[in-house]
N, C-alpha and C positions, 0 to 999 in steps of 0.2 A: 625429273621434269615437273615443274609446277603445273597443276591443272588449271587453276583460275585464281586471279587476284580480285578479291571482292572488298569494296569499301563503300561507305555512304557517299552520295554526291558531294563533291567539294572537300572530301575528307582525305584524299590521297596524300600521303606524306611526300615531301620533297626528298631528293637523294640525300642520304646520310642524316636525315631527320627522323627522330623517333617521337611520335606523339604519345602522351601518357593517357592510358585508359585502364579501367579495372573491370573485373568481373565480381559480382556480389551474389552470394547465396544467402538470401534472406530466409532463414529457417525458422521453424516453430520452436525448437529447443535451443539451437545455436546458429549463429550467423558468421560468415567469413567474407574476407575480401582478398582477391588475388590479382596478380598482374603478370605480364610477360617481360622477363629480363634476360637479355642475351639469348633470345630465342627459346627460353625455357619458362614455362608457367610456374609460378611460385606463390604460395599463400603468404600474405603479409602478417607480421606479428606486432603486438603492442609492445610498450616499453618494458613489460615484465616477461616477454617471451611467449605470451599466449597467442595461439592462432585462432582458437575458437572464442567467440564472444557470446556468452549466454544471452539469449533473446529475452531479457528481463529488464523492465524499466520501472524505476521507483521515483515517485513524485514526493518532494519534501515540502513542508509547510512554508519554508522561506523562499520557495520558488525554484530551488535547485532541482535539477533532474540528474539522477544517477542511473547509469546503464552498464550492464554486464555483470562481472563477477561480484562487485560490491553490492549491487542490487540483489543478486541471487542469494548472497549470504544473509540478507535481511528479510527475505520474503516471508519467512515464518513469523517474524516479529511484527511486520506491518503488511499483512496480506492485502488489505483493501487498496492501499496506495502503491503496491508493488505488483505490476502486471506481467505475467508470463504467458507464453503461447498466444500472443495477440494475433498471430497469423491465422489461427482458426476462426477468428471473428471477422476477418477482412471481408468486406462486401456483404455482410450479413445484417439482418434486422433482428430485433429482439425475439420475434416469434420463431426464428430459425435456431435459437440456442436451446437445446434440450438439456434436461437434468441440471437446471441452474442452481438447484439447492446444494449441489456438491461443488459449485464453483465459488470461491470466496471473494467475489467482487460485487460491488453495488451497481447492478445494471439499472439504467434509467428506463422506467416504463413510459409508454407514450400511447395516446389514443390512436395515433397514426401508425398502423402496423407496418407500413413500408419505410418508416424512418430508419436511417442507419443507426446501428448500435452505438450506444454511448455508455461510458463508465464514470461513476462519480468518484472523484479523488479529492484530496485536500487542495489540489491545484485547479479544481473545477471539473467540468465535464470534458472527458477525453474520448475521442474515437479511436478505433484500431488503426486508422490511417495516421493519426497524430502520434500514436505510440510507436508504430513501425518507423515513422520518420525519425524519431529519436535514435533508434538503432542504426538507421542508415546514416544519420549525421555522424555518429561515433565511428562507423566504418570509413566514412569519407575523410574524417579528420586523421584516422590512422593511415589511410592511403597517402594523403598529402604530406604527412610527416615522413613516411617511409620513402616516398618518391622525391622528397625534397622540393616540392612546389613552392613552399614558403621560403626557400633559399634561392629562388630564381632559376630553378632547373626546368621550368616549363609549367604549363597549366594542365590541370586534369580535364581532358577533353570530354569525357563521358564514361558511362558505365553500362554494362550489360547486366541486367538483374534477372535472376532465374525465378520461375514460378512453377508450381505443379502443373503437369500436362492437363490435368482435369480441372484446373481453375476456370470458372466461367467468366463472362464478360465483366461482370461487376467486380469480381475479385482481381482480375487483371487491371481494370481501371483504378481500383483502390491502390494497387501496388504502384502504379505510375504516379498517382497523386501523392503517395507517401514520399516517393523519390523527389518529386518537385518541391515538396515542403522541406526536404533535406538539402535542397540546393544542388541536386544532381541532374545532369543531362542524361536522360535514358536513351542510349543508342538502340537498345532492343530489349524486349522481354523474351527470354529464352526458356523453353520448357526444360525442367530439371533433368529428366532422363536423357534428352538430347545433348545437354551440356556434358553429362557424364560420359556419353558415348564419344563425344569429341575428345575429351581428355584421355579416355582409355584407348580409343582407336589410334590417336596420334602418338601416344606414349609407347604403344606396343606395335606400331606399324601393322595393325590388324586389318584384315579384309574378310568379308563374309557377312552372314546374318547373325546378329547378336540380340539378345534380350536384355533390357535394362530393368531390373527389379528394384524399385526405389521405395523403400519404406522409411519415411522420416518420422519426425516427432508428431506431426499432425495430419499427414496426407500419405496416400499410397498411389503410386503410378506404375504402370507396366507399359513399356514401349518396345517395339520391335523395329530395329534399324538394319539397313543394308549398307555396309561400308565398302566402298570401291574407289581406290586411288584418290582419296581426299574428298569424295562425295559421300555425305551422310544423309541417306534417304530414310525417313520414317515411314514404315509400311503400315503400321497400325498402333493405336494407343488406347488404353483403357485405364480404369482405376477407381479410386474412392477418395473423394476430397474430405472425408471425415473419418479417416482411419489411420492411426499412427501410433507411435510409441506412447503418447499420452493415454491411449486407451488401455494399453498394457499396465501402465501405472494405476489406472482407475480400477482395474480388476484386483490388483493387490490391495488397494485402498479399501475396496468393498469387503475383501476377505478379512482385513484387519478389523473393520467395524463388526463383522459377524463374530470374530473372536472376542471382542470387547463385550458384546451383548451376551455371549455365552458365559462369561466369567463375572458379569455384573447383574445384580437383580434389578437395578434401576439404571436406565440408560437415557441420558438427556441429549438433546441435539447439540452438535458440536459448534463451537464458536468458529469465526473465520480463521483465527490463529491456529486452532487445533486442526481444522480442515487442511490448511496449507502445510502444517507440520507433518501430518500423516501422508499427504501427497508427496512431499519431499522425501520422506522415509521410504515411501513406495518406490519412487524413482531410484533411490540409492540401492534398494534391495534388488531391483531389476538389473541394474548395472553390475552389482556384485555377483549375481547368479550367472552372469556370462561366463565366468571362469571358476566358479565355486559351486559346491554341492548344496549348500544351504546358506541362508541369510538370517542373521539375528536382528530383529527390529525392536529397539528399546527406546522409549521416550516417555515423558510425563506430560499429561494433558493439563490444561489450565485449571481444571476442577480437582486436580490431585491424583487422578487415576493413572496408575502406572501401566504402561503398555510394554509387555515383554513377550514376544511371540517369535517362533522360528518357522521360516518358510523354506521348504526344501525345493530343489530344482524340479523334482518330479511333480510336486504340488503346483508349482508355477506353470509347468507345461500343461497340466490339466485345466488350470484356471483360464489359460489363454488359448487353448486349442481352437476354439471357434473363431477367434480373431485371425489366427494363422490361416485357417481354412477359408476365411472370408477373402483373403488375398488371391486365392486360386481361381475363383469364379471370373474376375476380370482378366486373369491370365489366360484362361481358356478362350474367352471371347476375343482377346487380341490375337491369339494364334489362329482362330477361325477367320477373323477379318482379314488377316494377312495371307490366308490360304496356305499355311505352312504345317508341316508335321514336326515332331520332335527331332527327326533325323536331319531336318534342314537347319537346325540351330547349331552354330559353331561354338558359341559360348554364352554364358549368363553372367552379367556383371551386377554385383550387389552394390547398392547405393543407399546411404542413409544410416545413421547410427543404430536404428532399430534392427538392422540386418545383422548386427553382432550377436543377437540372441541365438543360441544353438538350435532351438526348435524351428526358427525361421529358416536357417541355413539347411537344416535337414529336410524341411518341407520342399524347399526349392530343388534340392538335390534329388529327392525322390520323384518329383514331378518331371523334371527335365532329364533325368537319368544321366547326369553328369555333375561333376564337382564345380560349384560356382567359382568365378574368378574374383580374387580378393587382393590382388597385388597392389592396388591403389587404395589409399585410405578412404573408406566410404563416407567419412565426414567431409573430406576435402575435395573429392573428385568433381563435384558439381561446380564449385567455385573455380577450380582450375580450368574446366571446360569453358565457363563463362569468360574467363580472362583471355583465353585463346580466341574466342569469337570477338571480344571487344578489340583485341589487337588487330584483327583482320578488318573490322568495320571502320577503324580510324585510318586505315590505309598503310599501316606499317608493313614493311617488307618482311617476309618470313619464308623459311625453307619449307614450311608445311602449310601451304595455302589450302583452303577448304571451302566446300560448298554445302550449305545446310538446306535440306528439304524437309521441313517440319509439316505437321498436319493439324487439321481442326478436329476435335474429338467428337463432336455431335453434329448432326445434319441441321441445316438452316433452310427455312422456306417461308412461305406466306399462305394466308388463308384464301381459299377460293369459295365460290358459291356452294352451299350445302355443308359448310363447316369442314371442307376437305383441306388437306395440306398439300400444297404443290412444292415439292422439294427442289430448291435451287442449287444449293451446295451440299453434296452428300458428305457424310462423316468420313474422316481420314483423307480429305482432299488436301493436296500439298499447298502450303502457304508460301507467299501470299497468293490469294486467288480472287478472281473476279468472274462472275457469271451473270448473264443477262437473259431475260426471257420476256416475250411479248404476251400481253393479256389484252382483253377487250371488255366492252361494256355488256351488261346483261339486259338492260331495258332500253327501249327507244327514248331518245332525248336525254339520256343520262349525262350529267355535266360534272359529276364528282365521283371519286372513288376512294373508299376507306381501305387502307392497307394495314394488315396486322402481320408483324414479323414473328415467327415462332421457331423454336429449337426443340429437336427431339426426333425420334425414329418411328412414331406412330402415324397412322393414316388420317386420323381425325384431329382437328385443332384442340378439342376438349382434352385430349390425352397428351398434349405437348405443352411446353412452357412458352407463354407469351413474353416476348422481349420488348416489343414496342408497337405503337400504333401511330400512323400519320395519315393525312388526307391529301389527295391531289384534286385541286379544283380548277375550273376553267376549261374542262374538256368540251370541245365543240359538240353541240347537240346533233347526234346522228342516229341512224337506225341501230338497233341492238346488234353488236358484233362487227360494226363498221370501224369504230375507233381502234387505234393501236396504241397501247400503253406499254412502254418498255421499262421493266423493273430490273435494276442492276444491284447485285449484292457484291460488296467488296470486303474481304477480310485481309487485314494487313499482316505484316510479319510478326506483330505482337499478338495476333489472334483476336483483334478488336474489329467489330463489324460496323459497316455503314451501308445504308440502303438508299437508293434514289429511284424516283419514278418520273418518266418523261413522256408527255403526250407527243406523238410523232408529227402531227400536222402543224400545230402552232408553236411547238417547242415549250409548252408549259411544263414546269418541273417542280418537284418537291423532293426534299432530302432530309434524312434523319441519321444522326450518329447514335447507334444503339448503346445507351448507357443505363442499364437497369438500375433501379434505386437500391436494390439489394440482390444478393446472390441466391442460388438455388438452396432449398432446404437440404438437410443432411442426407435424406434418402432419395430426393428427386433425381439428381444427376446420375447416381449409380443404378437407379431403377429404370431409367429411360431405355437403356439397351436391353435390360432383362425383360421388361414388359413388351418390347418390340418383338423379341423372339417368341415369347410365350403367347402372344396374342396375334401372331401373324395371320392365321386363318380367319379369326374374328374380324381383324382389321380389313382384310380383303373383302369380306362380305359386307362390312359397314360401308366401305368405299363404293362398292358396286351399287348398294342401295341408295347412297347419297347421290351418286352420279345419275342413277335412273330417275330419281325424284327431280333433280335439276333439269334433266332433259325433258321430263314430262311437263314441268312448269313452263319451260320455254316454248314448247309446241302449243300448249293450251293458250298461252298469252298471244302467240302469233296468229293462231286460227281465230280466236275471239276477236282480235282487232280486224282481221280480214273479213269476217262475217259482218261486223259493224259497218265496214266501208263498202262491201260489194255483194251483199246477200241477194241483191236483185238479179244477179247473174245465174242463179240456180233456182230450181223449183222449191216450193215449200216442203215437199216430201224429202228432197235431198238435204235441205237445211235441217230438218228434224232428225235425220240420221246422224249428221255431223254433231249436232248438239247432244244427242244421246251418247255418242262416243266420247265427247268431252266430259260429260257427267260421270261416265263409267271410269274414265282415266283419272278424274279428280278423286273418285272414291277409292280406286285401287292404289293410288299414290300414298294413301294414308296407311297402307299395310306395310309389312316388313318383307314382302316378296318382290325382290328386284326383277326376277324373271317375269312375273305376272305384269309388273309395271311396263317392262320393255315390250311385252306382247301387246299391251293396251296402246302403247305409243305407235307400234306398227299398224294396229287396227285403225287408229285415227288417221294415220298417214294414208292408208289405203282408201279410207272413206272420203278424204279430201282431194284425191287425185283429179277427179273431174272438175272440182271447184278451182283447183290450182291452174288447170289447163284453160278454163274459162277466163280466169283473171289474166293469164298471160296473153290470150287472144285479144282481150279487151284493151290491155296495155299497148299491144302492137297496133291495134286499130286506131287508138287515140294518137299514137306517135305518127302514123301515116296519114291521118285525116287531113284533106286539103292539099295533098301533094301528088304530083304525077311521077311517072317512072323516070323522066329525064332529070328531075331534081334530086333523085335519090342516088347517092354514090354507093355502088355495089362493090 
């Protein structure tokens, strides 16, 4: 029995009609396109029978653009104009790219540190979005030829494109922009581990709690999903958006450089051609060591130096041990977030070509105490899952209907008084999600409010990532705390955020679609959760202190205004006592002792009790002045 039929509004197919849609895995190393034929997901091949398309783009002086295997074959000869692993640069700025000396591209420097990354080629400046668009165009052309759209068999309605679960807003938006440049209608951005779970779960009719361990060419994701009768619910996700097979290549590359230095008395910096050549040899050695005990690396550099070294499997394991260990920290955090033990995990699915490395498989097996599931090709499983989701979104009938419940990887909130973070959407909230919360003004007569949107797990704004700022103006001037401002956060199914603020009395509204100019740095997104756990106690104390100071500031302001208006209602002696308490509270508020500040607040409140009663009596007297009992409705 089908659980649920899901399609985008207006997409539902007519009886006996099959709409054409594809799933695309836009990978760091390789990319694929898949579709559903006769209720079976299948990867589409090119005219040479290749399923994998190397994610390599070469720009030619005559304006021609070469993508895939031909570009890969020439990357050592023309490294500046042949761009590989562009996915690692998506949504980044120049300052986010570390160790640029070992990357054989001409990055364009800019005085504007927030400007999106650009690369200089013979075809002019190119962004990672434009480079990725060329890969997507090639996959789109392959799909149209395979599906026969150019022969009148229908139109390609759209594509589901996968992204790492830990891609931030900027990286997701960059992916959608690349698809638009390629002429693709994006039905959905789907997290790669979730896509893999869809393919594995439906292919094996699996139910239970599964871990998706996804180590690709440039990113690492760990997701924990519960599969129940066609419902795929993500319980938790974690990862590292700057860890993948490329980093294993780089360890071998650095090892080769050390060997060259040991055998040569004079070592000169490598040219771009030599850098790309050694990186290519490193990747080939890594792949060879998957099934062999040692790899022979032989090549001649442009200066005539002969490189002839042998890397054993044991040495490779030692070189990359820390990289493998680095994947286990996010794994432990995801398990903790999901509230699960190892006994709760029914299976571990390996995704991504980098999981073919024996040391990775052994590490996963040792941690989870079970043999990982590898019956589906780790290179293809993501594209297959994306195709299944695309087929559902366009409304095609299927025997395997499904419901996806994905999550947002990091908490979202806004800044409140005292530099505090008010969390609106907690991490691991199911997507799509919308949450609203009411806020108010801090000062009397306040007519505008500045809203800063932040991302992260810490209590203070300074420790989180700022995503956007906008202002709400036109708030009716009222007493502090009287206005009601409703702030709404909405995260769509693609994981993209929009925020709106509405003043409830007049209906004044401001809105912002959060599109950061560039993504998080390599360490920021992976350190956010780490720092939140390591600094929990300090964060709690900092929040208590900030809240105490905000409270103190509010009462000082209120009492000062009251004295200015009605000091005639109390004796000079009582006024002197209140002013002394105010000065003491102002002084104590500058300390780091939240308990002392709260005590001083209580002391000021106690000192003003008689004054407050006198003001209340005076207010009542003014309201009743000139009236008799008969005119008062009781």
